[in-house]
C-alpha positions as CSV (number, residue, x, y, z in Angstrom):
1,M,-0.1,0.0,-0.2
2,N,3.0,2.6,0.9
3,R,4.7,1.8,-2.4
4,F,1.5,2.2,-4.5
5,L,0.9,5.3,-2.7
6,Y,4.1,6.7,-3.1
7,L,4.0,6.2,-6.6
8,I,0.7,7.9,-6.8
9,E,2.4,10.8,-5.0
10,K,5.5,11.0,-7.3
11,A,3.2,10.6,-10.3
12,G,1.0,13.8,-9.0
13,N,3.4,15.8,-7.8
14,A,5.0,15.7,-11.3
15,L,1.8,17.7,-12.5
16,P,2.0,21.1,-13.0
17,H,-0.3,23.4,-11.0
18,P,-3.6,23.6,-12.5
19,A,-3.8,26.7,-13.6
20,V,-0.7,25.7,-15.9
21,L,-2.3,22.5,-16.6
22,F,-5.1,24.7,-18.4
23,L,-2.9,26.8,-20.1
24,I,-1.0,23.6,-21.3
25,L,-4.2,22.1,-22.2
26,A,-5.5,25.5,-24.0
27,L,-2.3,25.7,-26.2
28,T,-2.6,21.8,-27.1
29,V,-5.9,22.3,-28.5
30,L,-4.7,25.4,-30.7
31,V,-2.3,23.1,-32.2
32,L,-4.6,20.2,-32.4
33,S,-7.1,22.3,-34.4
34,A,-4.2,23.5,-36.8
35,M,-3.4,19.9,-37.4
36,G,-6.8,19.0,-37.6
37,A,-7.7,21.0,-40.3
38,I,-4.7,20.5,-42.1
39,L,-5.5,16.5,-41.7
40,G,-9.2,17.2,-42.6
41,W,-10.6,15.8,-39.4
42,S,-14.5,15.7,-39.8
43,G,-17.3,13.8,-38.5
44,I,-21.1,13.7,-39.1
45,H,-23.5,15.0,-36.0
46,P,-26.0,12.2,-35.4
47,G,-28.8,14.3,-34.7
48,T,-28.4,17.2,-37.3
49,G,-26.7,15.0,-39.9
50,N,-24.4,17.9,-40.9
51,S,-20.8,17.7,-41.2
52,V,-18.5,18.9,-38.2
53,D,-15.4,20.1,-39.1
54,V,-12.3,20.9,-37.2
55,V,-11.7,25.2,-36.9
56,N,-8.2,26.2,-37.2
57,L,-7.9,28.2,-34.3
58,L,-4.2,29.3,-35.6
59,S,-5.6,30.6,-38.7
60,R,-5.9,34.4,-39.2
61,E,-10.0,34.5,-38.1
62,G,-8.9,32.0,-35.4
63,I,-6.5,34.4,-33.9
64,H,-8.6,37.2,-34.3
65,R,-11.4,35.1,-32.0
66,V,-8.9,34.2,-29.4
67,V,-7.3,37.4,-28.8
68,L,-11.1,39.4,-29.1
69,G,-12.8,36.5,-26.9
70,T,-10.2,36.5,-24.1
71,V,-11.8,38.9,-21.8
72,S,-15.5,37.6,-22.4
73,N,-14.5,34.0,-21.7
74,F,-13.1,34.9,-18.4
75,T,-15.9,36.9,-17.6
76,G,-18.9,34.9,-19.0
77,F,-17.5,31.4,-17.9
78,A,-20.8,30.1,-16.3
79,P,-19.3,28.8,-12.7
80,L,-17.4,32.4,-11.9
81,G,-20.3,34.6,-11.0
82,V,-22.4,31.8,-9.3
83,V,-19.0,31.1,-6.9
84,L,-18.4,34.5,-6.3
85,V,-22.1,35.4,-5.3
86,A,-22.4,32.4,-3.1
87,M,-19.1,32.9,-1.0
88,L,-20.2,36.7,-0.5
89,G,-23.3,35.2,1.7
90,I,-21.2,32.3,3.2
91,G,-18.1,34.6,4.2
92,I,-20.7,36.8,6.4
93,A,-22.0,33.3,8.0
94,D,-18.6,32.0,8.5
95,T,-17.1,35.3,10.1
96,S,-20.2,35.8,12.1
97,G,-19.0,32.5,13.7
98,L,-22.8,30.9,13.1
99,I,-21.4,28.0,11.3
100,R,-18.9,26.8,14.0
101,T,-21.6,27.3,16.7
102,T,-23.8,25.0,14.8
103,I,-21.9,22.4,14.2
104,N,-20.4,22.5,17.6
105,Y,-23.9,22.9,18.8
106,L,-25.4,19.6,16.8
107,L,-22.1,17.5,17.7
108,A,-22.0,18.3,21.5
109,K,-26.0,17.6,22.0
110,T,-25.8,14.4,20.1
111,P,-26.0,11.1,22.4
112,P,-22.7,8.9,22.5
113,A,-24.6,6.3,20.9
114,L,-25.2,8.3,17.6
115,I,-22.2,10.2,17.8
116,T,-20.6,8.4,14.8
117,L,-23.9,8.8,12.5
118,M,-23.8,12.5,13.6
119,V,-20.0,13.0,12.7
120,V,-20.3,11.7,9.2
121,F,-24.0,13.3,8.6
122,V,-22.7,16.7,9.7
123,G,-19.3,16.1,7.4
124,V,-22.0,15.4,4.6
125,L,-23.9,18.7,5.3
126,S,-20.3,20.7,6.1
127,S,-20.2,21.1,2.5
128,V,-22.7,24.0,2.3
129,A,-19.8,25.8,3.6
130,V,-17.0,24.6,1.5
131,D,-14.3,23.9,3.4
132,V,-15.1,24.6,6.9
133,G,-15.6,20.7,7.1
134,Y,-11.8,19.8,6.7
135,V,-10.7,22.6,8.9
136,L,-13.6,22.5,11.7
137,V,-15.7,19.4,11.7
138,I,-12.3,16.8,11.3
139,P,-10.8,17.8,14.5
140,L,-13.5,18.4,16.2
141,A,-14.6,14.7,15.8
142,G,-11.2,13.6,16.8
143,A,-11.7,15.6,20.3
144,I,-15.2,14.3,20.5
145,F,-14.2,10.7,20.0
146,H,-11.4,11.2,22.5
147,S,-13.7,12.6,25.0
148,L,-15.8,9.1,25.1
149,G,-12.9,7.0,25.2
150,R,-12.6,6.0,21.7
151,H,-10.1,6.3,19.4
152,P,-9.7,9.9,17.9
153,I,-8.5,9.0,14.6
154,A,-11.6,6.8,14.0
155,G,-13.4,10.0,14.5
156,M,-11.4,12.0,12.1
157,A,-11.6,9.5,9.7
158,A,-15.6,9.2,9.9
159,A,-15.7,13.1,9.6
160,F,-13.3,12.9,6.7
161,A,-15.2,10.2,4.8
162,G,-18.4,12.5,5.2
163,V,-16.9,16.0,4.5
164,S,-14.8,14.7,1.5
165,G,-15.8,11.3,0.5
166,G,-19.7,12.4,0.3
167,F,-18.8,16.0,-0.5
168,A,-21.4,16.2,-3.4
169,A,-24.3,14.9,-1.3
170,N,-26.3,17.1,0.7
171,I,-30.1,17.9,1.7
172,V,-29.2,21.6,0.6
173,I,-27.7,23.5,-2.3
174,A,-24.2,23.5,-2.1
175,P,-21.9,25.9,-3.9
176,L,-20.6,23.0,-5.7
177,D,-23.5,22.2,-7.3
178,P,-23.9,25.5,-9.3
179,M,-20.4,25.3,-10.1
180,L,-20.8,21.9,-11.8
181,A,-24.3,22.8,-13.1
182,G,-22.4,25.5,-15.0
183,I,-19.4,23.4,-16.5
184,S,-21.9,20.8,-17.4
185,T,-24.0,24.2,-19.2
186,E,-20.9,24.8,-21.0
187,A,-20.0,21.4,-22.1
188,A,-23.8,20.6,-23.0
189,H,-23.7,23.5,-25.4
190,I,-21.2,21.8,-27.7
191,I,-24.4,19.2,-28.8
192,D,-27.5,22.1,-28.2
193,P,-26.4,25.5,-27.7
194,D,-30.2,26.1,-25.8
195,Y,-29.5,23.2,-23.3
196,H,-29.3,24.7,-19.5
197,V,-28.4,22.4,-16.5
198,L,-29.5,23.5,-13.2
199,P,-28.1,24.1,-9.9
200,T,-30.7,21.7,-8.7
201,A,-29.6,19.0,-11.5
202,Y,-28.9,16.0,-9.3
203,Y,-31.0,17.0,-6.1
204,Y,-33.3,14.1,-5.3
205,F,-30.4,11.6,-6.3
206,M,-27.8,13.5,-3.7
207,A,-30.4,14.4,-1.1
208,V,-30.9,10.3,-0.7
209,S,-27.3,9.7,-1.1
210,T,-26.5,12.1,1.9
211,F,-28.5,9.1,4.0
212,V,-27.0,6.5,2.1
213,I,-23.5,7.8,2.6
214,T,-24.1,8.7,6.3
215,I,-25.4,5.0,6.9
216,A,-22.8,3.4,5.1
217,C,-19.9,5.2,6.5
218,T,-21.2,4.5,10.2
219,I,-20.9,0.8,9.6
220,V,-17.6,0.9,8.2
221,T,-16.3,2.7,11.1
222,A,-18.0,0.7,13.5
223,K,-17.1,-2.8,11.6
224,W,-14.0,-2.2,10.5
225,V,-12.3,0.8,11.0
226,E,-12.7,1.2,15.0
227,P,-11.7,-2.5,15.3
228,R,-8.4,-2.3,13.4
229,L,-7.4,0.8,15.2
230,G,-8.3,-0.8,18.7
231,K,-8.1,1.0,21.9
232,Y,-6.2,4.2,21.9
233,V,-3.4,4.3,24.2
234,G,-1.6,7.7,23.5
235,D,-1.0,10.3,26.2
236,A,-3.0,13.1,24.3
237,E,-4.9,15.3,26.8
238,R,-8.7,14.8,26.5
239,E,-10.6,18.0,25.3
240,E,-14.1,18.6,26.2
241,I,-16.8,19.9,24.0
242,T,-18.3,23.1,24.9
243,Q,-21.9,23.5,25.3
244,P,-22.9,27.2,23.5
245,T,-23.1,30.1,25.7
246,A,-26.4,31.7,26.6
247,L,-25.3,34.5,24.1
248,E,-24.8,31.7,21.2
249,K,-28.1,30.1,22.3
250,K,-29.9,33.7,21.6
251,G,-28.2,33.9,18.5
252,L,-29.3,30.7,17.0
253,F,-32.7,31.1,18.1
254,R,-33.1,34.7,16.1
255,V,-31.5,32.4,13.0
256,G,-34.4,30.0,13.5
257,L,-36.8,32.9,13.6
258,V,-35.1,34.5,10.1
259,L,-35.4,30.9,8.7
260,L,-38.8,30.5,9.3
261,G,-39.4,34.1,7.8
262,W,-37.7,32.9,4.6
263,I,-39.7,29.5,4.4
264,I,-43.0,31.3,4.9
265,L,-41.9,34.1,2.1
266,M,-41.0,31.1,-0.1
267,L,-44.3,29.5,0.3
268,I,-46.2,32.8,-0.4
269,V,-44.4,33.4,-3.9
270,L,-44.2,29.6,-5.0
271,V,-47.4,27.9,-3.6
272,P,-50.0,29.9,-5.7
273,E,-50.6,29.1,-9.2
274,N,-49.6,32.6,-10.0
275,G,-46.9,33.0,-7.5
276,L,-44.3,35.9,-7.9
277,M,-41.4,33.5,-8.5
278,R,-43.4,31.0,-10.6
279,C,-42.6,30.8,-14.4
280,D,-45.1,32.9,-16.3
281,D,-47.1,29.6,-17.4
282,G,-47.1,28.9,-13.8
283,S,-44.6,26.3,-13.8
284,L,-42.1,25.5,-11.0
285,L,-39.4,23.4,-13.0
286,K,-37.4,26.4,-14.5
287,S,-38.8,29.1,-12.3
288,P,-36.8,32.1,-11.0
289,A,-36.5,30.4,-8.0
290,L,-34.4,27.3,-9.0
291,R,-32.5,29.2,-11.7
292,G,-31.9,31.9,-9.1
293,I,-31.1,29.6,-6.2
294,I,-27.6,31.3,-5.9
295,T,-29.0,34.5,-5.4
296,L,-31.5,33.0,-2.4
297,L,-28.5,31.2,-1.0
298,F,-26.6,34.5,-0.9
299,L,-29.7,36.3,0.7
300,V,-30.4,33.6,3.2
301,A,-26.5,33.1,4.3
302,A,-26.4,36.6,4.4
303,S,-29.2,37.5,6.5
304,I,-28.6,35.1,8.9
305,G,-24.9,35.6,9.4
306,I,-25.8,39.2,10.2
307,V,-28.6,38.3,12.6
308,Y,-26.1,36.1,14.6
309,G,-23.0,38.0,14.3
310,F,-24.8,41.4,15.6
311,T,-26.5,39.4,18.6
312,V,-23.2,37.8,19.7
313,G,-21.2,40.5,18.8
314,T,-19.0,39.3,16.3
315,F,-20.4,42.2,13.7
316,K,-20.5,45.7,15.7
317,K,-20.8,47.7,12.7
318,T,-21.8,47.4,9.0
319,D,-18.1,47.5,8.2
320,D,-17.5,44.3,9.7
321,V,-20.2,42.7,7.7
322,V,-18.3,44.3,4.2
323,N,-15.2,43.1,5.4
324,A,-16.3,40.0,6.3
325,M,-17.4,39.6,2.3
326,G,-14.3,41.1,1.6
327,D,-12.1,38.1,3.5
328,S,-14.3,35.3,1.7
329,M,-13.0,36.7,-1.9
330,K,-9.4,36.4,-0.3
331,T,-9.9,32.7,0.2
332,I,-11.0,32.1,-3.3
333,A,-8.2,34.5,-5.1
334,A,-6.4,31.3,-6.5
335,Y,-9.3,29.8,-8.0
336,L,-10.1,32.8,-9.9
337,V,-6.2,32.4,-11.6
338,L,-7.6,29.1,-12.0
339,V,-10.6,30.0,-13.9
340,F,-9.0,32.5,-15.8
341,F,-6.9,29.7,-17.8
342,M,-10.0,26.9,-17.4
343,A,-12.2,29.4,-19.1
344,Q,-9.7,30.0,-21.9
345,F,-9.8,26.1,-22.6
346,V,-13.3,25.4,-22.2
347,A,-14.2,28.3,-24.8
348,W,-11.2,27.1,-27.5
349,F,-12.2,23.6,-27.0
350,N,-15.8,24.1,-27.9
351,W,-14.5,26.8,-30.9
352,S,-12.5,24.0,-32.7
353,N,-15.3,21.5,-32.5
354,L,-12.5,19.0,-31.6
355,G,-15.0,18.3,-28.4
356,M,-17.9,17.7,-30.8
357,L,-15.5,15.3,-33.1
358,L,-14.1,13.4,-30.0
359,A,-18.0,13.2,-28.6
360,I,-19.0,11.6,-32.1
361,S,-16.1,9.3,-32.1
362,G,-16.9,8.3,-28.3
363,A,-20.9,8.0,-29.0
364,S,-19.8,5.8,-31.8
365,I,-17.5,3.4,-30.1
366,V,-20.1,3.1,-27.1
367,K,-23.0,2.2,-29.5
368,D,-20.6,0.1,-31.7
369,A,-19.6,-1.7,-28.6
370,N,-23.2,-1.5,-27.1
371,V,-22.5,-1.7,-23.6
372,G,-25.7,0.1,-22.7
373,L,-26.4,2.7,-20.1
374,I,-25.4,1.0,-16.7
375,P,-21.8,-0.1,-17.9
376,L,-21.5,3.3,-19.3
377,I,-22.2,4.9,-16.1
378,I,-20.1,2.5,-14.1
379,I,-16.9,2.7,-16.7
380,F,-17.4,6.8,-16.3
381,I,-17.3,6.5,-12.5
382,T,-14.3,4.6,-12.8
383,I,-12.6,6.6,-14.9
384,T,-13.2,9.5,-12.9
385,A,-12.6,8.3,-9.9
386,F,-9.0,7.1,-11.2
387,I,-8.4,10.5,-12.6
388,N,-9.2,12.0,-9.0
389,L,-6.3,10.1,-7.4
390,F,-4.3,12.8,-9.3
391,I,-5.7,16.0,-9.8
392,G,-8.0,17.5,-6.5
393,S,-10.3,20.0,-8.0
394,A,-13.8,18.8,-8.6
395,S,-14.1,21.8,-10.8
396,A,-11.2,21.3,-12.6
397,K,-11.4,17.4,-13.5
398,W,-15.1,18.1,-14.5
399,A,-13.9,21.4,-17.1
400,I,-11.8,18.9,-18.4
401,L,-14.2,15.7,-18.6
402,A,-17.4,17.4,-19.2
403,P,-16.3,18.9,-22.9
404,I,-15.5,14.9,-23.7
405,F,-18.2,13.0,-22.0
406,I,-21.7,15.1,-21.8
407,P,-21.3,15.3,-25.4
408,I,-20.7,11.3,-25.5
409,F,-23.7,10.9,-22.9
410,M,-26.0,13.3,-24.9
411,L,-25.6,11.8,-28.2
412,S,-25.7,8.2,-26.8
413,G,-29.2,9.7,-25.7
414,Y,-28.3,10.2,-22.3
415,S,-28.7,13.5,-20.1
416,P,-25.9,16.1,-19.0
417,E,-27.5,15.7,-15.7
418,L,-26.8,11.9,-15.7
419,A,-23.6,12.5,-16.7
420,Q,-22.4,14.9,-14.0
421,T,-24.1,12.4,-11.3
422,A,-21.9,9.8,-12.2
423,Y,-19.1,12.1,-12.4
424,S,-19.8,13.3,-8.7
425,I,-19.7,9.8,-7.3
426,G,-16.2,9.1,-9.0
427,D,-14.8,12.4,-7.6
428,G,-16.0,11.4,-4.2
429,V,-14.8,8.2,-3.8
430,T,-11.1,8.3,-4.0
431,T,-10.4,12.1,-2.7
432,I,-10.3,10.6,1.0
433,I,-7.2,8.0,0.1
434,T,-4.8,10.6,-2.1
435,P,-2.3,12.3,-0.6
436,L,-2.4,14.9,-3.5
437,M,-5.8,15.8,-2.0
438,P,-4.9,19.7,-0.6
439,Y,-6.1,18.8,2.7
440,F,-4.9,15.4,3.1
441,A,-1.3,16.8,4.5
442,L,-3.5,19.0,7.3
443,I,-5.5,16.2,8.4
444,I,-2.3,14.0,8.9
445,V,-1.2,16.8,11.2
446,F,-4.7,16.2,12.6
447,C,-3.9,12.8,13.3
448,Q,-0.3,13.3,14.6
449,K,-1.7,15.1,17.6
450,Y,-3.0,11.6,18.7
451,V,-0.4,9.4,17.0
452,K,2.9,11.1,16.7
453,E,4.2,8.3,14.0
454,A,1.1,8.8,11.7
455,G,1.6,9.5,8.1
456,I,0.6,9.4,4.6
457,G,0.4,5.7,4.7
458,T,-1.8,5.6,8.2
459,L,-4.4,7.7,6.8
460,A,-4.8,6.3,3.5
461,A,-5.1,2.8,5.1
462,T,-7.5,3.9,7.5
463,M,-9.3,5.5,4.6
464,L,-9.5,2.8,2.2
465,P,-12.1,0.8,3.3
466,Y,-14.5,3.8,3.1
467,T,-13.4,4.4,-0.6
468,I,-14.5,0.9,-1.4
469,T,-17.4,1.1,0.6
470,L,-18.6,4.4,-1.4
471,Y,-17.8,3.2,-4.6
472,I,-19.8,0.1,-4.2
473,S,-22.9,1.5,-2.5
474,W,-23.1,4.6,-4.2
475,T,-22.6,3.4,-7.6
476,L,-25.2,1.0,-6.9
477,L,-27.5,3.4,-5.4
478,L,-27.3,5.2,-9.0
479,V,-27.7,1.8,-11.0
480,I,-31.1,1.1,-9.2
481,W,-32.0,5.0,-9.4
482,V,-31.6,4.6,-13.5
483,L,-33.0,1.2,-13.5
484,F,-36.3,2.8,-12.0
485,E,-36.3,5.8,-14.4
486,L,-36.4,8.3,-11.3
487,P,-35.4,11.8,-12.3
488,L,-32.3,13.0,-10.8
489,G,-33.8,16.6,-9.9
490,P,-36.2,19.0,-10.7
491,G,-36.5,19.2,-14.2
492,S,-33.9,17.2,-14.7
493,P,-34.2,13.6,-17.0
494,L,-32.4,10.7,-17.3
495,Y,-32.8,11.1,-21.3
496,Y,-31.7,13.2,-23.9
497,I,-33.4,13.8,-27.2
498,I,-30.8,13.9,-30.1
499,S,-33.2,15.7,-32.4
500,G,-32.6,18.9,-30.5
501,G,-33.8,20.7,-27.3
502,N,-33.9,20.1,-23.9
503,G,-34.4,16.1,-23.6
């Protein structure tokens, strides 16, 4: 195991920074577009019957388009705006202390017999606050297990499995959802310029997945991980989980009132057939409420964060709220650099028609092989899980894979939402065993607090049972979902009508 992980680490470390990687990929697209034009690469679109030829981006017209489109590619990249807006609201809630207090309250109030279940469940839900789970839930879970006389690394492993292994699952819309949906939309435009993937693309499936992952990881912890680790014999001092103060309880109570107000307001504007947030025809599936979910997320997160902050005193004036929003932007500065190069790669890949031709070839291979939908899903999940060992960023991997696999799915008659769902499963299951995951080293440091000799092998070997279990159980859930032809989310079908238009 250590030798295998060493090889993965060496191979992963040989990769350049993701931003540089996308620059290399973008330049490769330029070269391949010229080669393809010279060699006459072409194909027949199965939906329209029209010929599809490679567009030379190193021609006079192509270079003009590249130069003139650089800014609009960046500013118009679908995931960028939704991430910025979501982080503004979440930044307020995080800086106010609301997220930390809520997580601590949930874990502190849980009966010891249910603590593993709650640790995993809170870990899964923490994805709504992006990386808070890594820096808060995981070490807190170790402290809770230690305070109960259980092995602290088992607690951190359970939390890590929930936070990272089940990162895409949640019972609410998380920032990753619109980010992936935006990339999916861009990729779907290769085949259908009018197709739009909603942020709720796989909400039904991921809501159910939340409970499946929670139960699966709880069983693994109790039946596999804790028995293997045995009784903790270290000398680390036990930490007691603090109960919320009276002021923090007051803040949580007021937050509850604000959330109740939001629920009542949403019922008022959505329940009536002529509700304000419904479509003109009364439909809910593509209503402003769903398509504008990020705006609602910002408003809700900002409002409860402000109420809590002023109640407990973390906010004393409006400048503090503005500063909290500014601090949240600092945390994604590196992401903005990555998006610049990612946006150029996606745009150039689309303009060149290389994605379309690759999809046509891929769809032809899939159809000729006659593997069927279930094998296609399993193959894609497995490919994603393998690539995930080397590239940690979920959005970065999807920006590479979506322009290839979404058109393959669509030309095979399957929806972009189904491709995104399969991708999210593969992206989650191996994140917890790769040393290249950005927070892997941090978690090792958390483990060394209790076991000084803990290293990469310690954490990877501890997490491997979760990877195996999640891969099998989560994939099986999707297979069952597809066999019963259940919708993945509101307005998110399993199939795509190749003749054009939204499937």
